[in-house]
C-alpha positions as CSV (number, residue, x, y, z in Angstrom):
1,M,78.4,113.9,96.1
2,P,75.2,115.5,97.2
3,D,73.1,114.0,100.1
4,R,70.5,112.8,97.7
5,L,71.4,111.5,94.2
6,V,68.4,112.9,92.5
7,D,70.2,113.6,89.2
8,G,69.7,111.2,86.3
9,C,72.3,109.3,84.4
10,D,72.4,106.7,81.6
11,V,73.4,103.7,83.7
12,V,73.5,102.8,87.2
13,V,75.9,99.7,87.8
14,V,75.1,98.0,91.1
15,G,78.2,96.3,92.3
16,G,81.8,97.3,92.0
17,G,83.5,94.0,91.6
18,A,85.2,92.8,88.3
19,A,82.0,92.6,86.4
20,G,80.6,95.9,87.5
21,L,83.8,97.9,87.0
22,S,84.3,96.3,83.7
23,G,80.9,97.2,82.5
24,A,81.2,100.8,83.9
25,L,84.5,101.2,82.2
26,M,83.0,100.3,78.8
27,L,80.1,102.5,79.2
28,A,82.1,105.4,80.4
29,R,84.5,105.1,77.3
30,A,81.3,105.0,75.2
31,R,80.6,108.5,76.5
32,R,77.7,107.4,78.8
33,S,77.1,108.9,82.1
34,V,77.4,106.0,84.5
35,V,77.4,105.6,88.4
36,V,78.7,102.5,90.1
37,V,77.2,101.9,93.6
38,D,79.3,99.5,95.7
39,A,78.7,98.1,99.1
40,G,82.4,97.2,99.4
41,A,81.9,93.5,100.3
42,P,83.5,91.5,97.4
43,R,83.2,87.7,97.4
44,N,87.0,87.2,97.0
45,A,88.0,89.4,100.0
46,P,89.5,86.7,102.0
47,A,91.6,85.4,99.1
48,D,95.5,86.0,99.1
49,G,95.3,87.0,95.4
50,V,93.5,86.8,92.1
51,H,94.5,83.8,90.1
52,G,94.1,82.9,86.4
53,L,93.7,86.5,85.2
54,L,96.2,87.3,82.6
55,A,98.7,90.0,83.5
56,R,97.1,90.3,87.0
57,E,98.2,86.9,88.4
58,G,98.5,87.0,92.1
59,M,97.3,90.7,92.6
60,L,95.5,91.5,95.8
61,P,91.7,91.7,95.2
62,A,91.5,95.1,96.8
63,E,94.4,96.3,94.6
64,L,92.5,95.1,91.5
65,L,89.4,96.9,92.4
66,E,91.1,100.1,93.3
67,R,92.7,100.1,89.9
68,G,89.5,99.5,88.3
69,R,87.8,102.3,90.1
70,A,90.6,104.7,89.0
71,E,90.1,103.6,85.4
72,V,86.3,104.1,85.6
73,R,86.9,107.6,87.0
74,R,89.5,108.5,84.4
75,Y,86.7,108.4,81.8
76,G,84.2,110.4,83.8
77,G,82.3,107.6,85.6
78,R,81.4,108.0,89.2
79,V,81.8,105.4,92.0
80,V,79.5,105.7,95.1
81,D,80.0,103.8,98.3
82,G,76.6,102.4,99.5
83,A,74.2,99.5,99.4
84,V,71.3,99.4,97.1
85,A,68.0,98.8,98.9
86,A,65.5,98.6,96.0
87,V,65.2,99.2,92.2
88,N,61.8,100.4,91.1
89,R,60.4,101.7,87.8
90,D,60.5,105.4,87.6
91,P,57.1,107.0,86.8
92,A,59.0,109.5,84.6
93,G,60.7,106.7,82.7
94,G,63.6,104.4,83.5
95,F,64.5,103.3,87.0
96,A,64.7,104.8,90.5
97,V,67.7,103.1,92.4
98,S,67.2,103.6,96.1
99,L,70.2,103.3,98.4
100,A,70.0,102.1,102.0
101,D,71.0,105.4,103.4
102,G,68.0,107.2,101.8
103,R,69.7,108.5,98.6
104,T,68.0,107.9,95.2
105,L,69.6,107.7,91.8
106,R,67.6,107.9,88.5
107,A,68.9,105.9,85.5
108,R,67.7,104.9,82.0
109,R,69.2,101.5,82.4
110,V,70.5,99.2,85.3
111,L,73.4,96.7,85.2
112,V,73.4,94.4,88.2
113,A,76.8,92.9,89.1
114,T,76.5,92.3,92.9
115,G,78.1,88.9,92.9
116,L,76.9,86.1,95.3
117,V,77.1,84.8,98.8
118,D,78.7,81.5,99.6
119,E,76.6,79.5,102.0
120,L,78.7,77.1,103.8
121,P,77.5,74.0,105.5
122,P,77.2,74.1,109.4
123,V,80.5,72.5,110.2
124,S,82.5,74.1,113.0
125,G,85.5,75.9,111.8
126,L,84.7,76.1,108.0
127,R,83.8,79.8,108.0
128,D,86.8,80.9,110.0
129,R,89.2,79.2,107.6
130,W,87.3,80.2,104.5
131,G,89.7,81.5,101.8
132,R,92.7,80.3,103.6
133,D,92.9,76.5,103.9
134,V,89.1,75.9,103.3
135,V,88.7,76.5,99.6
136,H,86.2,75.7,96.9
137,C,87.6,76.2,93.3
138,P,90.6,74.2,92.1
139,Y,91.3,76.8,89.4
140,C,91.4,79.5,92.0
141,H,93.4,77.6,94.6
142,G,94.6,74.3,93.2
143,W,98.1,75.5,92.5
144,E,98.5,77.0,96.0
145,V,97.4,73.7,97.6
146,R,99.2,71.3,95.3
147,D,100.7,68.2,96.7
148,R,99.0,68.7,100.1
149,A,96.6,66.5,101.8
150,I,93.1,67.6,100.7
151,G,89.8,66.7,102.0
152,V,86.7,67.2,99.9
153,L,83.6,67.6,101.9
154,A,80.4,66.4,100.1
155,T,77.7,69.0,99.9
156,G,75.8,68.3,96.7
157,P,75.6,66.6,93.4
158,M,78.8,68.2,92.2
159,S,81.0,67.0,95.0
160,V,82.4,64.0,93.4
161,H,83.3,65.9,90.3
162,Q,85.0,68.4,92.7
163,A,87.1,65.7,94.2
164,L,88.1,64.4,90.7
165,L,89.3,67.9,89.9
166,F,91.3,68.4,93.0
167,R,93.0,65.0,92.2
168,Q,94.7,66.9,89.4
169,W,96.6,69.0,91.9
170,S,97.3,66.4,94.6
171,A,97.6,62.6,94.8
172,Q,96.4,63.0,98.5
173,V,92.7,63.5,98.1
174,T,90.1,62.1,100.5
175,F,86.3,62.3,99.9
176,F,84.2,62.8,103.0
177,S,80.6,61.7,102.4
178,H,79.5,63.8,105.4
179,T,75.6,63.6,105.6
180,A,75.2,62.2,102.1
181,A,75.2,58.5,101.1
182,P,78.6,57.3,100.1
183,P,79.2,57.2,96.4
184,T,78.0,54.2,94.5
185,G,78.2,52.7,91.0
186,E,80.1,54.7,88.4
187,E,81.0,57.6,90.9
188,A,82.6,55.0,93.4
189,E,84.5,53.4,90.6
190,Q,86.0,56.7,89.4
191,L,87.1,57.7,92.9
192,A,88.7,54.3,93.5
193,A,90.4,54.4,90.0
194,R,91.9,57.8,90.9
195,G,93.0,56.7,94.3
196,V,90.6,59.0,96.2
197,A,89.8,57.4,99.6
198,V,86.1,57.7,100.8
199,V,85.4,58.4,104.5
200,T,81.9,57.9,105.7
201,G,80.2,59.5,108.6
202,E,79.2,63.0,109.5
203,V,81.9,65.6,109.7
204,A,81.7,67.6,113.0
205,S,84.5,70.1,112.9
206,L,87.9,71.0,111.7
207,E,91.0,70.4,113.8
208,V,93.3,73.6,113.9
209,V,96.6,73.8,115.6
210,E,98.5,77.1,115.9
211,D,96.3,78.8,113.2
212,R,96.9,75.8,110.9
213,L,94.5,73.1,109.6
214,V,95.7,69.8,110.6
215,G,92.6,67.5,110.4
216,V,88.9,66.7,109.9
217,R,87.0,65.5,113.0
218,L,84.1,63.2,112.5
219,A,81.1,63.1,114.8
220,D,82.3,59.7,116.4
221,G,85.5,61.5,117.4
222,T,87.7,60.1,114.6
223,V,90.3,62.6,113.2
224,V,91.5,62.3,109.6
225,D,94.6,64.2,109.0
226,R,94.1,66.8,106.4
227,E,95.8,70.2,105.5
228,V,93.2,71.6,103.2
229,V,89.4,71.1,102.9
230,A,87.6,71.8,99.6
231,V,83.9,72.4,99.9
232,G,81.2,73.2,97.4
233,T,79.1,76.1,98.7
234,R,75.5,76.9,97.9
235,M,75.9,80.0,95.8
236,V,73.2,82.6,96.2
237,A,73.0,85.7,93.9
238,R,72.6,89.0,95.8
239,T,69.5,90.3,94.1
240,G,66.8,90.9,96.7
241,F,66.7,94.5,95.8
242,L,65.3,93.6,92.4
243,E,62.1,92.2,93.7
244,P,60.1,95.4,93.3
245,L,60.6,94.7,89.5
246,G,59.3,91.3,89.8
247,L,62.8,89.9,89.1
248,H,63.6,86.9,91.4
249,A,66.6,84.6,91.6
250,V,65.7,81.1,90.7
251,E,67.4,77.6,91.2
252,H,70.3,76.9,88.9
253,P,69.9,74.0,86.7
254,R,73.0,72.4,88.1
255,G,71.6,72.6,91.7
256,V,74.5,74.7,92.9
257,G,72.4,77.6,94.0
258,V,70.2,80.5,92.8
259,H,70.9,82.9,90.0
260,I,69.2,85.4,87.7
261,P,68.7,83.9,84.2
262,A,69.6,86.1,81.3
263,D,70.3,86.0,77.6
264,P,73.8,85.8,76.3
265,T,74.2,89.6,76.6
266,G,73.0,89.6,80.3
267,L,69.6,91.0,79.5
268,T,67.0,89.7,81.9
269,E,63.2,89.2,81.5
270,V,62.8,92.9,82.8
271,P,63.5,95.3,79.8
272,G,66.3,97.7,80.8
273,V,67.9,95.5,83.4
274,W,71.1,93.6,82.6
275,V,73.1,91.3,84.9
276,A,76.7,90.3,84.7
277,G,79.2,88.3,86.6
278,N,78.2,85.8,89.3
279,V,74.7,87.1,89.5
280,S,73.9,85.1,86.5
281,D,77.0,82.8,86.1
282,L,77.5,81.4,89.5
283,T,80.8,79.7,88.5
284,A,82.5,82.6,86.7
285,Q,86.0,83.6,87.8
286,V,87.3,87.1,87.9
287,G,88.2,87.0,84.1
288,G,84.9,85.6,83.0
289,A,82.9,88.0,85.3
290,A,84.9,91.0,83.8
291,A,84.1,89.7,80.3
292,G,80.6,89.4,81.2
293,G,80.4,92.9,82.3
294,A,81.9,94.2,79.1
295,V,79.4,92.2,76.9
296,A,76.5,93.6,79.0
297,A,77.8,97.2,78.7
298,A,78.0,96.9,74.9
299,A,74.6,95.6,74.7
300,I,73.3,98.4,77.0
301,N,75.0,101.1,74.9
302,A,73.5,99.5,71.7
303,D,70.1,99.6,73.3
304,L,70.5,103.3,74.3
305,V,71.6,104.1,70.8
306,A,68.6,102.3,69.2
307,E,66.2,104.3,71.7
308,E,67.9,107.6,70.8
309,T,67.7,106.9,67.2
310,R,64.0,106.0,67.4
311,R,63.4,109.3,69.0
312,A,65.5,111.2,66.6
313,V,63.6,109.6,63.6
314,A,60.1,110.4,65.2
315,A,61.3,114.1,65.7
316,Y,62.7,114.2,62.1
317,R,59.4,113.0,60.7
318,S,57.2,115.3,62.8
319,P,56.1,118.5,60.9
320,F,55.9,120.4,64.1
321,S,59.1,119.4,65.8
322,A,61.9,121.8,66.4
323,E,64.0,120.1,64.0
324,S,61.5,120.3,61.2
325,E,60.8,124.0,61.8
326,A,64.5,124.7,61.6
327,R,64.8,122.9,58.3
328,V,61.8,124.8,56.9
329,A,63.2,128.1,58.1
330,E,66.5,127.3,56.4
331,L,64.8,126.4,53.1
332,V,62.6,129.5,53.1
333,A,64.9,132.2,54.6
334,G,68.3,130.9,54.0
335,D,70.8,133.0,55.8
336,R,68.2,135.6,56.8
337,R,66.2,133.1,59.0
338,H,67.8,134.4,62.2
339,G,66.6,137.8,61.4
340,L,62.9,136.9,61.0
């Protein structure tokens, strides 16, 4: 790869996770020139395996991505290691994708699949145990923590719902209201009916013994025995590099973080820019993210086909185009046109 990526391509895919690689694979198989730019910081890196993905259950996240990269390259796509600093409109048309190391790649369309960052509440020990015995999604981790003592740390409006979901995998679920008011009314009744105990008071830290979570310590010193803590994070789409285009992440309607809104194909309010995976769908798992990448890729290819067809029709109609002159020469001179 040259020092500066000044050559153009049909599509730059920003982000090399499930969504980005799936989109790149679709585009490469559609005979599009595609470059994936990947910073190598997948959200699920701490996880012990990918779950809920048919035929890939339990596969290490790194192995899944390596296989995906190989498949993209098999069809002529390129994968570039690097972080995108900014995406700007190219005066010559399309987009200029600037990398943090100074390289630039020009593209006709952009697919953004950079995922999100999980922001955890400031409780000592949470980040260190993240992806191990501090988890967030019951469909990602529920089977692995089944029948264990689970504590659900309240962080937002979806926390009671999260506790009720984890109750499906374990009868030993405790809800920690933390800095929020304890549940009341219907929510309190739901928790009581399902046997979920409620502990009031701010959580200060996690208790860890020999690299194993054993409890949750409250600010008053009380320790509640727990083996797993589930926490709803604030999910923030990685999209700062899109700000030069006037494309900004906004609050999700469910109050769980910020995302880039898009239509069902992933098209944003900026023509030529699509999003896929957790950038737009904060709760998408690996399978859903990969599907979103494929849907966006098909829409991008269709958009490019439409653009190319419009140009071909305009050239076809123009009496002075190269195509028209070739047709006239053939009609007038027949086989002798090359000798004129």
